C-alpha positions as CSV (number, residue, x, y, z in Angstrom):
1,M,105.4,87.8,133.6
2,E,104.3,91.2,132.2
3,F,105.6,91.4,128.6
4,S,107.3,94.4,127.0
5,L,109.5,94.7,124.0
6,T,112.9,95.6,125.4
7,H,114.1,96.6,122.0
8,K,111.9,98.0,119.2
9,E,112.6,98.0,115.5
10,H,114.4,101.3,115.4
11,K,116.9,100.8,112.6
12,P,116.3,101.7,108.9
13,L,117.8,98.3,107.9
14,Q,118.7,94.9,109.3
15,V,122.4,94.0,109.8
16,N,123.0,90.2,109.7
17,P,119.2,89.5,109.5
18,I,117.5,86.4,110.8
19,K,114.3,87.4,109.1
20,H,113.1,86.0,105.7
21,S,110.4,87.2,103.4
22,Q,106.7,86.4,103.1
23,P,106.9,85.0,99.6
24,M,109.4,82.4,100.8
25,G,106.9,81.2,103.4
26,A,104.2,81.0,100.7
27,T,106.5,79.0,98.5
28,L,107.2,76.5,101.3
29,A,103.5,76.1,102.0
30,Y,102.6,75.4,98.4
31,L,105.3,72.7,98.4
32,G,103.2,70.8,100.9
33,V,100.5,70.2,98.2
34,K,100.9,67.3,95.9
35,D,101.8,68.2,92.3
36,C,101.4,71.9,93.1
37,M,103.3,74.4,90.9
38,P,104.3,77.4,93.1
39,L,104.4,80.5,90.9
40,M,106.0,83.6,92.3
41,H,104.6,86.8,90.8
42,G,107.7,89.0,90.7
43,A,111.2,89.5,89.5
44,Q,113.3,86.5,88.5
45,G,115.9,87.1,91.2
46,C,113.2,86.7,93.9
47,A,112.4,83.2,92.8
48,S,116.0,82.3,92.1
49,Y,117.0,83.2,95.6
50,T,114.1,81.3,97.2
51,K,114.9,78.2,95.1
52,V,118.6,78.2,96.1
53,F,117.6,78.9,99.8
54,F,115.4,75.9,100.1
55,T,117.6,73.7,97.9
56,R,120.5,74.2,100.1
57,H,118.5,73.8,103.3
58,F,116.7,70.6,102.3
59,N,119.4,69.3,99.9
60,E,116.6,68.6,97.5
61,P,115.6,70.1,94.0
62,I,112.9,72.6,94.7
63,A,110.1,73.4,92.2
64,V,109.6,77.1,92.0
65,R,108.6,79.2,88.9
66,N,108.1,82.9,88.5
67,T,106.5,85.4,86.1
68,S,109.8,87.2,85.5
69,V,108.4,90.7,86.0
70,S,110.9,93.5,85.6
71,D,110.5,97.1,86.7
72,I,109.6,98.0,83.1
73,T,107.0,95.3,82.5
74,A,105.5,95.9,85.9
75,V,104.6,99.4,84.7
76,L,103.7,98.7,81.1
77,D,102.0,95.3,81.2
78,G,99.0,94.2,83.3
79,G,99.4,91.5,85.9
80,D,97.0,89.2,83.9
81,Y,99.3,89.2,81.0
82,S,102.5,88.3,82.9
83,I,100.9,85.5,84.8
84,L,99.1,84.0,81.9
85,M,102.2,84.2,79.7
86,A,104.3,82.5,82.4
87,I,101.9,79.6,82.7
88,E,101.7,79.2,78.9
89,N,105.5,79.3,78.5
90,I,106.0,76.7,81.3
91,Q,103.4,74.3,79.8
92,S,104.7,74.7,76.3
93,K,108.3,73.9,77.4
94,E,107.3,70.9,79.5
95,K,104.5,69.1,77.7
96,N,104.2,66.4,80.4
97,L,103.9,68.8,83.2
98,K,100.4,68.5,84.7
99,P,100.1,70.5,87.9
100,S,97.2,69.8,90.2
101,M,97.1,73.4,91.3
102,I,98.9,76.7,90.6
103,G,99.9,78.5,93.8
104,L,100.4,82.2,92.9
105,H,102.1,84.4,95.5
106,T,103.0,88.0,95.1
107,T,106.2,90.0,95.9
108,G,106.9,93.6,96.8
109,L,107.2,94.7,93.2
110,T,103.8,93.4,92.0
111,E,102.0,94.3,95.3
112,T,103.3,97.9,94.9
113,K,101.9,98.0,91.4
114,G,98.6,96.4,92.6
115,D,98.1,93.6,90.0
116,D,94.7,91.9,90.0
117,V,95.8,88.4,91.0
118,R,92.2,87.5,91.9
119,G,90.8,88.3,88.5
120,V,93.4,86.3,86.5
121,G,92.0,83.1,88.0
122,M,89.0,83.4,85.7
123,H,91.3,82.7,82.7
124,I,93.0,79.6,84.2
125,E,91.5,76.2,83.8
126,I,93.8,74.5,86.4
127,P,92.8,74.9,90.1
128,Y,94.3,78.3,91.1
129,V,95.0,79.7,94.5
130,F,96.4,83.2,95.0
131,V,97.8,85.0,98.1
132,N,99.1,88.5,98.7
133,T,102.5,88.2,100.3
134,P,104.5,91.5,99.9
135,D,108.0,91.1,101.2
136,Y,108.0,94.6,102.7
137,E,105.9,93.3,105.6
138,G,105.6,90.1,107.7
139,G,108.1,87.3,107.3
140,L,108.4,83.6,106.7
141,E,105.9,82.6,109.3
142,S,103.2,85.0,108.2
143,G,103.7,84.1,104.5
144,W,103.1,80.4,105.3
145,A,100.1,81.2,107.5
146,L,98.5,83.5,104.9
147,T,98.9,80.8,102.2
148,V,97.3,78.1,104.3
149,T,94.3,80.5,105.0
150,A,94.1,81.3,101.2
151,M,94.0,77.6,100.3
152,I,91.2,77.0,102.8
153,D,89.2,80.1,101.7
154,Q,89.6,79.4,97.9
155,L,89.5,75.6,97.7
156,T,87.7,74.0,100.7
157,V,84.0,73.4,100.0
158,S,81.5,74.3,102.8
159,A,79.9,71.4,104.7
160,T,77.3,71.0,107.4
161,T,78.2,67.6,108.7
162,V,81.5,66.1,110.0
163,K,83.2,62.7,110.2
164,P,83.7,62.1,113.9
165,N,87.2,60.5,113.5
166,K,88.5,63.0,110.9
167,L,91.2,65.4,112.0
168,V,93.2,68.1,110.3
169,I,96.5,69.5,111.6
170,L,97.6,73.1,110.8
171,P,101.4,73.2,111.7
172,H,103.5,76.4,111.9
173,V,106.3,77.0,109.4
174,S,109.2,76.0,111.6
175,M,108.2,72.4,111.8
176,Q,110.3,70.0,109.8
177,P,108.8,67.2,107.6
178,I,109.6,64.5,110.1
179,E,107.8,66.4,112.9
180,I,104.6,66.7,110.9
181,E,104.9,63.0,110.1
182,K,105.3,62.1,113.8
183,I,102.3,64.2,114.9
184,K,100.2,62.6,112.2
185,E,101.3,59.1,113.3
186,L,100.4,59.9,116.9
187,C,96.9,61.0,115.9
188,E,96.5,58.0,113.7
189,D,97.5,55.8,116.6
190,F,94.4,57.1,118.4
191,G,92.2,56.1,115.4
192,F,92.0,59.4,113.6
193,E,91.8,59.9,109.8
194,T,94.5,62.5,109.9
195,Y,95.5,65.2,107.4
196,A,98.0,68.1,107.6
197,L,97.8,71.4,105.7
198,P,100.4,71.9,104.3
199,D,102.0,68.4,104.5
200,L,105.7,68.5,104.0
201,S,106.1,65.0,105.5
202,T,105.9,63.3,102.1
203,S,107.1,66.1,99.8
204,L,110.4,67.4,101.4
205,D,111.3,64.4,103.5
206,G,114.4,63.4,101.5
207,Y,112.7,60.5,99.7
208,W,113.8,60.4,96.1
209,E,111.1,60.0,93.4
210,E,111.0,60.1,89.6
211,G,110.4,63.6,88.3
212,Q,111.6,65.2,91.5
213,G,112.0,68.9,91.2
214,K,109.4,69.6,88.6
215,L,106.4,69.7,90.9
216,A,105.8,69.2,94.6
217,N,106.1,65.4,94.8
218,G,104.2,64.6,97.9
219,G,101.8,66.4,100.3
220,I,98.1,66.7,100.7
221,T,96.1,66.5,97.5
222,V,93.8,69.2,96.1
223,D,90.8,67.0,96.5
224,Q,91.6,66.4,100.2
225,I,91.9,70.2,100.7
226,R,88.5,70.6,99.1
227,D,87.0,68.1,101.6
228,L,88.6,69.4,104.8
229,A,85.4,71.0,106.0
230,T,84.1,67.5,106.9
231,S,86.7,67.2,109.6
232,A,85.4,67.0,113.1
233,T,88.5,68.6,114.6
234,V,91.1,71.1,113.5
235,I,94.3,71.3,115.6
236,T,96.5,74.4,115.2
237,I,100.2,74.2,116.3
238,G,101.6,77.7,116.6
239,H,99.9,81.0,117.3
240,S,100.3,82.1,113.6
241,M,97.9,79.3,112.5
242,K,94.8,80.5,114.5
243,K,93.4,82.5,111.6
244,S,93.6,79.5,109.3
245,A,91.5,77.5,111.7
246,I,88.9,80.3,111.9
247,A,88.8,80.2,108.1
248,L,88.1,76.4,108.2
249,Q,85.4,76.8,110.8
250,K,83.6,79.3,108.6
251,K,83.3,76.5,106.1
252,N,81.7,74.4,108.8
253,P,80.8,75.8,112.2
254,A,80.5,72.2,113.6
255,I,84.3,71.8,113.5
256,E,86.0,71.9,116.9
257,H,89.2,73.9,117.2
258,L,92.0,72.8,119.5
259,H,95.0,75.1,119.8
260,F,98.6,74.6,121.0
261,D,101.3,77.2,120.9
262,H,103.8,74.4,120.5
263,L,104.3,70.7,121.2
264,M,107.6,70.8,123.0
265,G,108.0,69.7,126.6
266,L,106.0,67.7,129.1
267,I,103.1,70.1,129.8
268,E,102.1,70.8,126.2
269,C,102.5,67.2,125.1
270,D,100.4,66.0,128.0
271,N,97.7,68.5,127.1
272,F,97.8,67.3,123.5
273,V,97.6,63.6,124.3
274,A,94.9,64.3,126.9
275,Y,92.7,66.0,124.3
276,L,93.1,63.1,121.9
277,M,92.2,60.7,124.7
278,K,89.1,62.7,125.5
279,I,87.9,62.8,121.9
280,R,88.5,59.1,121.2
281,H,87.7,57.8,124.7
282,T,90.7,55.6,124.7
283,D,94.1,55.3,126.4
284,P,97.4,56.0,124.6
285,K,99.5,53.1,123.2
286,P,102.3,51.8,125.5
287,L,105.0,53.4,123.3
288,I,103.5,56.8,123.9
289,K,103.7,56.3,127.6
290,R,107.2,54.9,127.2
291,W,108.3,58.1,125.4
292,R,106.8,60.2,128.1
293,A,108.8,58.4,130.7
294,R,111.9,58.8,128.6
295,L,111.3,62.6,128.4
296,Q,111.0,62.7,132.2
297,D,114.3,60.9,132.5
298,A,115.9,63.2,130.0
299,M,114.7,66.2,131.9
300,L,116.3,64.8,135.1
301,D,119.6,63.8,133.3
302,S,120.0,67.1,131.5
303,H,118.9,69.6,134.1
304,F,122.4,69.8,135.7
305,L,124.0,71.0,132.6
306,I,121.1,73.0,131.1
307,G,120.0,74.4,134.5
308,S,123.4,76.0,135.0
309,S,123.6,77.5,131.6
310,H,122.6,80.8,129.9
311,F,121.0,80.8,126.4
312,V,120.3,83.1,123.5
313,I,117.7,82.0,121.1
314,T,116.6,83.5,117.7
315,G,114.0,82.4,115.2
316,E,110.4,82.6,114.1
317,P,108.0,83.4,117.0
318,D,106.2,80.0,117.2
319,M,109.6,78.2,117.2
320,L,110.9,80.6,119.9
321,A,107.9,79.9,122.2
322,G,108.4,76.1,122.1
323,M,112.2,76.1,122.6
324,C,112.1,78.7,125.4
325,A,109.4,76.8,127.2
326,L,111.3,73.5,127.0
327,I,114.6,75.0,128.1
328,R,113.0,76.8,131.0
329,S,111.3,73.6,132.1
330,V,114.7,72.1,133.0
331,G,116.0,75.3,134.6
332,G,117.9,77.0,131.8
333,T,118.2,80.8,131.9
334,I,117.3,82.6,128.7
335,D,119.2,85.9,128.4
336,A,117.6,86.9,125.2
337,A,114.9,85.6,122.8
338,V,115.1,87.4,119.5
339,S,112.2,87.1,117.0
340,T,112.0,87.8,113.3
341,T,108.7,89.6,113.6
342,F,106.2,90.5,116.3
343,S,103.6,88.0,117.5
344,D,101.4,87.8,120.6
345,V,103.0,84.5,121.4
346,L,106.1,86.3,122.4
347,R,104.2,87.4,125.5
348,T,104.3,83.8,126.8
349,I,108.1,83.6,126.8
350,D,109.7,83.6,130.3
351,C,112.7,86.0,129.5
352,E,113.5,89.6,130.4
353,N,114.8,90.4,126.9
354,V,112.3,89.4,124.2
355,F,112.5,91.6,121.1
356,V,112.3,91.8,117.4
357,G,115.7,92.3,115.9
358,D,118.7,90.9,114.0
359,L,122.1,89.3,114.8
360,E,123.7,92.7,115.3
361,D,121.2,93.4,118.1
362,V,121.5,89.9,119.7
363,R,125.3,90.0,119.6
364,L,125.2,92.1,122.8
365,F,124.1,89.0,124.6
366,F,126.6,86.5,123.1
367,E,129.4,87.1,125.4
368,G,127.6,86.0,128.6
369,A,125.8,83.0,126.9
370,D,126.8,79.4,127.2
371,M,124.8,78.5,124.1
372,V,123.2,80.2,121.1
373,I,120.3,78.5,119.3
374,S,120.0,80.2,115.9
375,N,120.1,79.7,112.2
376,F,123.3,79.1,110.1
377,H,124.1,82.8,110.0
378,A,125.0,83.0,113.7
379,E,128.0,80.6,113.1
380,R,130.3,83.1,111.6
381,I,129.8,85.6,114.5
382,L,130.3,82.9,117.1
383,H,133.8,82.2,115.8
384,M,134.8,85.1,118.0
385,Y,133.2,83.5,121.1
386,H,135.0,80.2,121.5
387,D,133.3,79.4,124.9
388,T,129.8,79.7,123.4
389,A,128.2,76.6,122.0
390,L,125.9,76.8,118.9
391,V,123.0,74.6,118.0
392,I,121.5,75.4,114.6
393,R,117.7,75.5,114.3
394,G,115.3,77.3,111.9
395,F,115.9,78.5,108.4
396,P,118.4,78.3,106.8
397,N,120.8,75.6,108.0
398,Y,123.5,75.1,105.3
399,E,126.0,73.6,107.8
400,E,124.3,70.2,108.5
401,L,122.7,67.5,106.5
402,G,119.3,65.9,107.3
403,N,117.4,69.1,108.3
404,Q,114.1,67.5,107.1
405,L,114.7,64.7,109.8
406,K,115.4,66.9,112.8
407,H,112.7,66.1,115.4
408,D,112.1,68.4,118.3
409,Q,108.3,67.9,118.8
410,L,106.3,65.6,121.1
411,Y,107.7,63.5,123.9
412,E,110.2,61.8,121.6
413,G,111.5,65.0,119.9
414,S,111.7,66.9,123.1
415,T,113.9,64.1,124.5
416,Y,116.3,64.2,121.6
417,F,116.4,68.0,121.8
418,L,117.3,68.1,125.5
419,F,120.1,65.5,125.0
420,E,121.5,67.4,122.0
421,I,121.6,70.6,124.0
422,A,123.1,69.0,127.0
423,N,125.8,67.1,125.1
424,T,126.8,70.1,123.1
425,L,127.1,72.1,126.3
426,R,129.2,69.4,127.9
427,K,131.5,69.3,124.9
428,V,132.1,73.0,124.9
429,K,132.5,73.3,128.7
430,H,134.9,70.4,128.7
431,E,137.0,72.0,125.9
432,H,137.0,75.3,127.7
433,K,138.2,73.6,131.0
434,N,141.0,71.9,129.2
435,H,142.0,75.1,127.4
436,Y,142.8,76.7,130.8
């Protein structure tokens, strides 16, 4: 299908936005590094909002600090002073706080001023990674991807040899902790020594540990990031992560790069498993084959409901691509796919109305839709459309518990997703029939 944006960003503001800022994506990426201290270089309100946002979504205490820059100090003081003073104050108040890394990310205020966040690293003894993430451009997905690239550029040590069975996964921002865990487990079942960057599977998975909330509890370690260039294979999941893989290959050109726009549905999962089989020269375990058969059965069972339904989907570009592909594979009609920001992956979506917009724009399509898949903010609008079902995906989800354990990837997750969609449709259509 020839792609064209049916709606362009034509408004001076967003009404009921689905888009989130780059610094929030950077914060989340840093939370996937063990004992990392995310440090937002900007106003106190920026960090407070981000902290509340992720605390409510994951129902976990979130470790975020900031440099408390105001409009006055931004003009009068240098960036070095604000950052160094913030680190000194944090460490003086919490004597036992020993971060493995400081992850600095900027905001619109400090980017506009043009602080030297690179130079300040010379005055910091703790491992230090900086990334420029102005919130007046990009979004959650790009902030995450830029931070992953920065960690590879600034921490990973160049190498000339690889370990044949070592593999690193670079997942996109919309993947929940359990999904990263499941993908790692699948790779480990094939005999790979597997790492993920970032790795939320052990830091935001809902597991309670002592000291939770002070630093990122789990995740990949700084030493493991430094050693990533010895990986034989890097797998990117999501178009946004391609540049991060290129950065890793610059550290070692011998690394092989495998890319997947998503891991939802039969085709992409088959391709993923086939590549792992090819590399390791082995067949998948019986349970993997079993889940493939279950997905085929789920596609058959759900296609009567999904195939007769119309959908509206909003979210980050990489998440959109996967969900649209899976729903189309069982015959669902997608009336509109609305993205937070532009990405080339939007060209792969089989839908006449693919555009960058907000919930005000997408509301035009709600009336004819059987289901909307969107974040929590769509709920209040859909109260006026009683015949339209809602499934919440993406950030934020303040309505439901257990977001970190929502699993939509691979054969298993795709099966669960299809059944959730079909059962929700059945419930709404049954209620609508009884109403009349």
